[in-house]
Backbone bond lengths (Angstrom), bond angles and torsions (degrees), N, CA, C in turn:
res aa  C-N    CA-C-N  psi(-1)  N-CA   C-N-CA  omega(-1)  CA-C   N-CA-C  phi
1 X - - - 1.455 - - 1.531 110.18 -
2 X 1.339 117.13 -38.07 1.469 120.02 179.85 1.523 111.61 -63.48
3 X 1.328 116.16 -36.11 1.463 120.26 178.18 1.525 110.23 -64.24
4 X 1.313 116.61 -40.25 1.461 121.49 178.91 1.532 110.57 -64.55
5 X 1.310 116.30 -42.35 1.473 120.37 178.80 1.527 110.17 -63.09
6 X 1.309 116.80 -39.06 1.472 120.74 178.20 1.533 110.57 -64.33
7 X 1.344 117.11 -40.94 1.465 120.95 177.40 1.532 110.20 -62.49
8 X 1.333 116.84 -42.10 1.463 120.98 179.73 1.527 109.93 -62.55
9 X 1.334 117.07 -45.28 1.467 120.64 179.37 1.519 111.97 -61.84
10 X 1.319 116.92 -43.19 1.464 121.38 179.80 1.527 110.82 -63.04
11 X 1.313 116.21 -46.34 1.467 120.18 -179.02 1.526 111.14 -66.96
12 X 1.343 116.83 -37.54 1.458 119.40 179.00 1.527 111.00 -65.70
13 X 1.323 117.04 -39.74 1.465 119.73 178.32 1.520 111.33 -63.58
14 X 1.333 117.01 -38.96 1.463 120.79 176.36 1.528 110.15 -64.78
15 X 1.329 116.25 -43.41 1.468 120.65 178.20 1.528 110.75 -60.59
16 X 1.314 116.43 -46.25 1.463 121.31 -178.01 1.529 111.14 -60.53
17 X 1.324 116.42 -45.71 1.463 120.15 -179.50 1.527 111.05 -62.46
18 X 1.322 117.15 -45.35 1.466 120.59 -179.28 1.527 111.80 -68.71
19 X 1.312 117.37 -38.38 1.465 120.38 179.23 1.532 110.50 -65.03
20 X 1.325 116.77 -38.81 1.468 120.18 177.63 1.522 111.24 -65.81
21 X 1.338 116.98 -41.11 1.468 120.01 177.26 1.524 111.06 -61.83
22 X 1.319 116.31 -40.31 1.458 119.33 -179.59 1.521 110.93 -66.25
23 X 1.320 116.90 -45.32 1.461 119.20 -175.12 1.526 112.31 -75.16
24 X 1.329 117.59 -35.06 1.462 119.99 -176.36 1.524 113.15 -84.78
25 X 1.327 116.61 -37.86 1.461 120.03 -173.50 1.524 113.44 -117.97
26 X 1.320 116.84 7.58 1.472 122.54 -178.99 1.522 111.93 52.88
27 X 1.324 115.92 41.04 1.455 122.49 -179.89 1.528 108.69 -81.95
28 X 1.342 116.00 107.53 1.464 120.68 -175.97 1.530 112.66 -66.30
29 X 1.325 117.25 -37.53 1.470 120.40 179.39 1.525 110.24 -64.97
30 X 1.320 116.98 -37.44 1.464 120.38 177.81 1.522 110.36 -65.47
31 X 1.314 117.13 -34.76 1.460 120.90 176.55 1.512 111.79 -63.18
32 X 1.320 115.87 -40.64 1.461 120.42 177.51 1.522 110.51 -64.02
33 X 1.326 116.09 -44.60 1.473 119.95 178.65 1.528 110.87 -63.85
34 X 1.322 117.33 -38.45 1.473 120.84 179.57 1.527 110.79 -65.17
35 X 1.315 116.88 -41.46 1.473 119.77 178.07 1.526 111.12 -64.65
36 X 1.329 116.60 -40.56 1.466 120.17 177.66 1.530 109.98 -63.64
37 X 1.326 116.57 -43.33 1.473 120.71 179.22 1.525 110.65 -62.88
38 X 1.333 117.65 -35.81 1.465 119.91 179.89 1.527 111.27 -65.60
39 X 1.335 116.82 -35.38 1.465 120.15 177.15 1.530 110.96 -68.72
40 X 1.317 116.49 -40.13 1.464 120.44 177.40 1.523 109.86 -65.49
41 X 1.338 116.54 -42.28 1.467 120.53 178.00 1.518 111.06 -60.16
42 X 1.321 116.51 -40.82 1.457 120.29 179.68 1.534 110.61 -57.80
43 X 1.327 116.55 -45.35 1.463 120.84 179.64 1.529 110.86 -65.12
44 X 1.340 116.69 -43.55 1.460 120.15 -179.44 1.521 111.52 -64.59
45 X 1.326 116.91 -38.99 1.464 120.12 -179.85 1.526 111.41 -69.07
46 X 1.321 117.68 -34.90 1.465 120.31 174.92 1.522 110.43 -64.80
47 X 1.337 115.74 -40.53 1.462 120.16 178.01 1.532 110.19 -64.96
48 X 1.331 116.45 -40.03 1.471 120.37 177.53 1.523 110.61 -61.85
49 X 1.318 116.36 -44.23 1.464 120.38 179.98 1.526 110.71 -59.99
50 X 1.336 116.26 -43.48 1.463 120.90 179.40 1.529 110.78 -62.48
51 X 1.331 117.00 -47.60 1.461 120.59 -179.73 1.522 111.45 -65.20
52 X 1.312 116.44 -37.07 1.456 120.95 179.88 1.522 110.78 -64.97
53 X 1.317 116.75 -43.50 1.462 120.52 177.80 1.525 111.36 -65.37
54 X 1.327 116.42 -40.75 1.463 120.06 178.84 1.525 111.63 -63.04
55 X 1.318 116.60 -41.24 1.465 119.28 -178.49 1.529 111.57 -72.35
56 X 1.324 117.39 -28.87 1.461 118.97 178.93 1.528 111.61 -75.65
57 X 1.326 117.17 -23.45 1.464 121.49 178.11 1.529 111.71 -79.06
58 X 1.314 115.94 -26.25 1.479 120.27 -176.20 1.510 112.43 -77.40
């Protein structure tokens, strides 16, 4: 579970940096990277939710 949390933190930091570049400097490539990171985050957060529910049942 700790490894998953670390992956989520890493991906969120990448998303945050790219989203800031897009909004502050109108960097289109950063916007693309931010959207890709958001999709990866979505998958990681679903996996976290599943693991969290499994561990609470045990």
